[in-house]
C-alpha positions as CSV (number, residue, x, y, z in Angstrom):
1,M,116.3,50.2,103.4
2,N,113.2,48.7,101.3
3,I,110.3,49.9,100.5
4,S,108.0,48.2,103.2
5,Q,110.7,49.8,105.8
6,A,110.6,53.2,104.1
7,L,106.9,53.8,104.1
8,P,106.1,54.3,107.7
9,L,108.9,56.9,107.7
10,F,107.4,58.7,104.9
11,V,103.8,58.5,106.4
12,S,105.4,60.1,109.6
13,L,107.3,62.7,107.5
14,A,103.9,63.4,105.5
15,C,101.8,63.7,108.9
16,S,104.6,66.0,110.8
17,A,104.3,68.2,107.7
18,Q,100.7,68.6,108.1
19,T,100.8,69.4,111.6
20,I,100.3,72.7,112.9
21,R,101.9,73.6,116.4
22,G,101.4,76.8,118.4
23,N,100.4,78.6,121.5
24,V,97.5,80.6,122.5
25,Q,98.4,83.8,124.5
26,N,96.6,86.3,126.2
27,G,97.5,90.0,124.8
28,T,95.8,91.6,127.9
29,T,97.8,89.7,130.5
30,G,100.6,88.6,128.5
31,K,100.3,85.1,129.8
32,P,99.4,81.9,127.8
33,E,95.7,80.5,127.8
34,P,95.6,76.8,129.2
35,W,92.4,74.8,128.2
36,H,91.3,76.7,125.3
37,Q,89.5,75.1,122.2
38,V,91.3,75.5,118.8
39,I,89.4,75.0,115.6
40,L,91.1,74.4,112.4
41,F,89.1,75.1,109.1
42,T,90.2,74.6,105.6
43,P,88.1,76.0,102.2
44,S,86.3,72.7,103.0
45,G,85.0,73.7,106.5
46,E,85.7,72.7,109.7
47,Q,88.6,69.9,109.9
48,A,89.7,69.5,113.4
49,S,90.0,70.7,117.1
50,T,92.1,70.4,119.8
51,I,92.5,72.0,123.5
52,T,95.5,73.8,124.5
53,N,97.6,72.4,127.4
54,E,98.4,74.0,130.8
55,F,101.0,75.8,128.8
56,G,98.6,77.2,126.3
57,V,100.4,74.8,123.7
58,F,98.5,73.0,121.1
59,Q,99.1,70.6,118.4
60,I,96.5,70.0,115.6
61,E,96.3,67.6,112.7
62,P,94.4,69.3,109.7
63,G,94.0,65.9,107.9
64,K,95.0,65.3,104.3
65,I,95.1,68.8,102.6
66,S,95.7,68.6,98.7
67,D,98.0,71.5,98.9
68,P,100.5,71.5,101.7
69,H,101.1,75.2,101.0
70,S,97.4,76.1,101.4
71,T,96.5,78.7,104.2
72,V,94.2,77.2,107.1
73,I,92.2,79.4,109.7
74,L,92.3,78.6,113.5
75,Q,89.8,80.2,115.6
76,V,90.0,80.4,119.3
77,T,87.0,81.9,121.6
78,H,88.0,83.6,124.8
79,S,85.6,85.3,127.0
80,G,82.8,85.1,124.3
81,V,85.0,86.6,121.5
82,E,86.1,84.9,118.3
83,Y,89.6,85.3,117.5
84,F,91.2,84.1,114.2
85,Q,94.8,83.4,113.0
86,S,95.9,82.1,109.6
87,A,98.4,79.3,109.3
88,H,100.2,76.9,107.4
89,P,100.6,73.3,107.6
90,G,104.1,72.6,109.2
91,E,104.3,75.8,110.4
92,T,104.1,77.4,114.0
93,A,101.3,79.5,114.4
94,N,100.5,82.0,117.5
95,V,97.1,83.0,118.5
96,K,96.3,86.1,120.5
97,V,93.2,86.8,122.6
98,Y,92.2,89.4,124.9
99,D,90.2,90.1,127.8
100,S,87.0,91.8,127.3
101,S,85.3,94.5,129.1
102,K,82.1,96.8,128.7
103,Q,84.4,99.9,129.3
104,V,87.2,100.3,127.6
105,T,89.3,103.5,126.7
106,G,91.8,104.5,123.8
107,I,89.1,104.0,121.4
108,R,89.1,106.6,118.5
109,D,87.5,107.1,114.9
110,H,90.5,107.2,113.1
111,M,88.7,107.9,109.7
112,T,85.2,108.6,108.4
113,I,84.4,108.8,104.9
114,L,80.7,110.0,103.9
115,Q,79.8,109.9,100.4
116,F,76.4,111.2,99.1
117,Q,75.1,110.9,95.7
118,A,71.4,111.8,94.3
119,K,69.4,109.7,91.9
120,G,66.0,110.9,91.2
121,E,64.1,110.9,94.6
122,L,66.7,108.9,96.5
123,L,70.0,110.2,98.2
124,Q,72.4,107.2,98.1
125,V,74.7,107.3,101.1
126,T,77.8,105.3,101.9
127,E,79.9,105.5,105.2
128,L,83.2,104.0,105.8
129,H,84.5,104.1,109.6
130,A,88.0,102.9,110.7
131,L,88.1,102.7,114.7
132,T,91.3,102.2,116.4
133,N,91.6,100.3,119.8
134,A,94.6,101.4,121.3
135,S,93.7,100.3,125.0
136,D,96.3,100.0,127.6
137,P,96.7,97.2,128.6
138,P,94.9,95.8,125.1
139,T,91.2,94.9,125.8
140,T,88.5,94.1,123.7
141,K,85.2,96.2,124.1
142,V,82.1,94.1,124.3
143,D,79.1,96.2,124.5
144,P,75.7,95.9,122.4
145,D,76.1,99.6,121.9
146,N,79.8,99.6,120.5
147,L,78.6,100.9,117.4
148,R,75.9,103.3,117.3
149,F,74.7,106.0,115.1
150,T,71.4,108.1,113.9
151,I,69.9,107.6,110.3
152,Q,67.1,109.7,109.2
153,E,63.7,108.3,109.4
154,G,62.4,106.3,106.3
155,A,65.8,105.3,105.3
156,R,66.2,102.0,103.3
157,L,69.0,100.1,105.1
158,R,71.4,97.3,103.9
159,P,73.2,95.4,106.1
160,A,76.5,96.7,107.4
161,T,79.9,95.2,106.4
162,V,82.1,94.8,109.2
163,S,85.8,94.1,109.3
164,G,87.8,93.1,112.5
165,P,91.5,93.8,113.2
166,E,92.3,90.2,111.7
167,G,90.9,91.2,108.4
168,G,87.8,89.2,108.4
169,T,84.5,90.4,107.2
170,A,80.9,89.7,108.0
171,K,77.3,91.2,106.9
172,L,75.7,92.2,110.0
173,P,72.3,93.7,110.3
174,L,71.5,97.5,111.5
175,V,69.5,96.7,114.6
176,S,67.2,99.7,115.7
177,I,67.2,100.8,119.4
178,P,63.8,100.3,121.1
179,G,62.5,103.6,122.0
180,Q,65.1,105.7,120.5
181,T,63.9,107.0,117.1
182,R,66.2,106.9,114.2
183,E,69.0,105.3,116.6
184,Y,70.7,102.2,115.1
185,R,73.6,100.1,116.4
186,I,75.8,97.2,115.0
187,E,76.7,94.5,117.6
188,F,80.3,93.7,117.0
189,P,83.3,93.5,119.4
190,I,86.1,96.1,119.3
191,K,89.2,94.3,119.5
192,P,92.4,95.9,119.8
193,G,93.7,97.1,116.6
194,L,91.6,98.6,113.6
195,T,88.0,97.9,113.1
196,K,86.4,99.2,110.0
197,Y,82.6,99.0,108.9
198,A,80.6,100.3,105.9
199,L,77.1,101.5,106.2
200,S,75.0,102.0,102.8
201,Y,71.4,103.1,102.6
202,D,69.1,105.3,100.7
203,V,66.8,108.2,102.0
204,P,63.9,110.0,100.4
205,Y,65.2,113.0,98.8
206,R,63.6,116.3,97.5
207,G,66.6,118.4,96.4
208,Q,67.7,119.1,99.8
209,W,68.7,117.4,102.9
210,I,70.5,117.7,106.3
211,F,73.3,115.5,107.7
212,S,73.7,115.5,111.4
213,R,75.8,113.0,113.6
214,K,76.8,113.0,117.1
215,A,80.3,111.6,117.7
216,Q,80.3,108.3,119.7
217,Y,84.0,108.2,119.8
218,P,86.7,110.8,119.3
219,M,86.9,111.5,115.6
220,E,90.2,112.3,114.1
221,R,89.0,112.9,110.6
222,I,86.0,113.1,108.5
223,G,85.7,113.4,104.7
224,V,82.7,114.3,102.8
225,I,82.4,113.6,99.3
226,V,79.7,114.5,96.8
227,P,79.3,115.4,93.0
228,D,80.2,118.7,92.3
229,S,76.9,119.6,90.8
230,M,75.6,119.2,94.5
231,Q,76.2,122.1,97.0
232,F,77.8,121.2,100.3
233,R,76.9,123.9,103.2
234,P,78.6,123.4,106.5
235,L,76.1,123.9,109.6
236,G,77.2,125.0,113.1
237,T,80.7,126.7,114.3
238,R,82.9,123.6,113.3
239,K,84.8,124.6,109.9
240,F,85.2,122.0,107.1
241,H,87.8,122.5,104.5
242,A,87.3,122.1,100.9
243,V,89.8,119.9,98.8
244,V,90.6,120.3,95.1
245,D,90.9,116.6,93.7
246,Q,89.2,114.9,91.0
247,P,87.2,116.5,88.6
248,G,83.4,115.9,89.3
249,T,83.8,115.6,92.7
250,S,83.4,118.3,95.9
251,E,85.4,117.0,98.8
252,H,85.5,118.7,102.4
253,I,87.6,117.9,105.5
254,L,86.6,118.1,109.2
255,Q,89.4,117.5,111.8
256,G,89.4,116.7,115.5
257,L,85.9,116.1,116.9
258,S,85.3,115.1,120.8
259,A,83.3,112.2,122.0
260,G,79.7,113.6,122.2
261,E,80.3,116.5,120.0
262,T,77.7,116.9,117.1
263,F,78.7,117.8,113.4
264,A,76.3,118.5,110.6
265,F,75.8,120.0,107.0
266,G,73.3,120.6,104.4
267,L,73.3,119.2,100.8
268,T,71.1,120.4,98.0
269,G,71.1,119.6,94.1
270,T,71.4,116.4,92.3
271,G,74.1,114.3,90.7
272,A,75.9,111.2,90.6
273,L,79.8,110.6,91.0
274,G,81.9,109.5,88.3
275,Q,84.0,107.1,90.7
276,S,82.1,106.1,93.9
277,F,83.2,103.3,96.4
278,H,80.6,100.8,97.9
279,P,80.9,98.0,100.2
280,L,81.5,94.8,98.1
281,I,80.2,91.3,98.1
282,P,82.2,88.4,97.2
283,G,83.3,88.2,93.5
284,E,83.3,91.8,92.6
285,A,86.5,93.4,91.4
286,S,87.0,96.4,92.9
287,G,85.6,98.7,95.4
288,V,85.8,102.0,93.3
289,R,83.7,101.8,90.3
290,G,85.3,103.2,87.0
291,A,88.9,102.9,88.8
292,V,91.5,99.8,88.3
293,T,93.1,99.2,91.5
294,K,95.5,96.4,92.0
295,M,96.2,94.8,95.6
296,S,97.6,91.7,96.8
297,A,95.9,89.4,99.3
298,H,98.1,88.6,102.4
299,G,95.9,85.6,104.2
300,E,93.5,87.7,106.1
301,L,90.8,85.8,108.2
302,P,87.2,85.0,107.8
303,V,84.8,85.9,110.5
304,A,82.2,83.5,109.5
305,K,83.3,79.5,109.1
306,P,84.4,79.1,105.3
307,R,82.1,77.5,103.3
308,P,82.8,74.9,100.5
309,A,85.3,75.3,97.6
310,A,84.2,77.1,94.6
311,A,85.1,75.4,91.0
312,Q,87.2,78.3,89.8
313,I,88.9,79.5,92.8
314,N,90.0,78.6,96.3
315,P,87.5,80.2,98.5
316,I,90.0,81.5,101.2
317,V,92.0,83.2,98.5
318,Q,88.5,84.6,97.1
319,L,87.8,86.0,100.5
320,A,91.2,87.4,101.2
321,L,90.9,89.3,98.0
322,Y,87.6,90.3,99.0
323,I,88.7,91.6,102.4
324,C,91.8,93.2,101.1
325,M,89.9,95.3,98.8
326,L,86.9,96.3,101.4
327,A,89.2,96.7,104.2
328,F,92.3,98.3,102.6
329,G,91.9,99.1,99.1
330,V,88.9,101.8,99.6
331,F,90.4,103.4,102.7
332,A,94.0,103.2,101.5
333,I,92.6,105.5,98.6
334,W,90.8,108.0,100.2
335,R,92.9,108.0,103.3
336,L,96.2,108.7,101.1
337,K,94.1,111.6,99.4
338,L,92.9,113.3,102.8
339,W,96.2,112.7,104.7
340,M,98.1,114.4,101.5
341,W,95.9,117.2,102.0
342,A,96.6,117.6,105.7
343,R,100.2,117.6,105.5
C-alpha cells in the first residue's frame, strides 16, 4: 500500500478516534430520550451539536482537538434543565437526564456548616450547605423557591456559589422575595444526587448577634464554628453539643431538625479564625486559608459554557480543580470532623 492509498485510511481512523458516541437516558423513566439536542464543548467553547435518534443514541464529531486525551463536555437540556456529562474523544458517553416537578419528596439538608468571625463592626458569615435529592423515582425539583432562607436586614450580600451533582459551579445572585422582609432565594434546580451551595455575607455587628433560621428541608446535621474568643449561646429547646477540636476555635453541633423547625443561637464578643473556609474564585489554591490540602480533579463539569483557554492551564482542568476544592475539599474536611465526633 502506497502513501496515497493509505492516507484515506489514516484520516478515517483519526476521525473515528475523535468521534464521541453515546446515548441520552431518562433517569426518571429509565427510557431513552429521542430527539434531544446534544451540544459538545471544549476549552475553546462550543464545537459541535447533534440530535439523538429515535433510540436516544447520538454520534458527534468534536472537530480537531490537539490533545486526543482531553476532556470535553456534553450538554443536554430536558424539561428546561441543563444536564452535563464529561467525555473523551473516541469513548462512549452516557448522558442521564430527569423529569422535573415543583413538588418532589426525598430532599434533605445533609450537612450545614455555619462559620462566624467578627472584625471591627462587621460579622463575617459563611454558610456551606449540602442537599441530597433521594426522590424515587429520581426527579429534579424545579421551583424558584428551591433554596430559600432568611438573612438579617442590612447584610452586605455576595453572589452564592452553587454546585450541582455533576460537579459544575455557578455564581448566582441572592434574589430578594417581594413583600418578604429579609427573605432571599437562589433559583437553581435540585437534581437527584448532591447539590451544594455556599453563602457569604457581612452583617453590622455591635458585639452581640442572634442567628435564627427555619429549616426549609429536614436537616441532618448543623455545625457552627466561631473563634474561641467569641461566646456561643444556644437559644430554644434544641441542644447543641460542643466539639473539642482545633485550638482557637469553638465548634457546636446540632442534629436532626424537621422541615419548618427553627433553630437559633446567640453570639457575643469578637475574634477571627486562624483557619477559615470561603467560597473560592478561579485560581485560588485552597478553600481553607492557612491549611494545605491536596486534592485531585476528576473531570467535573462546568455549569456555564467553557471560556477560551488560558495561557498557563487548560480551563477545563482549572475549573475541575476549582470545583473539587469547593465542592469536596471544604465539605470533606468539616464533614469528616463532625462525623467522627458523631460516631
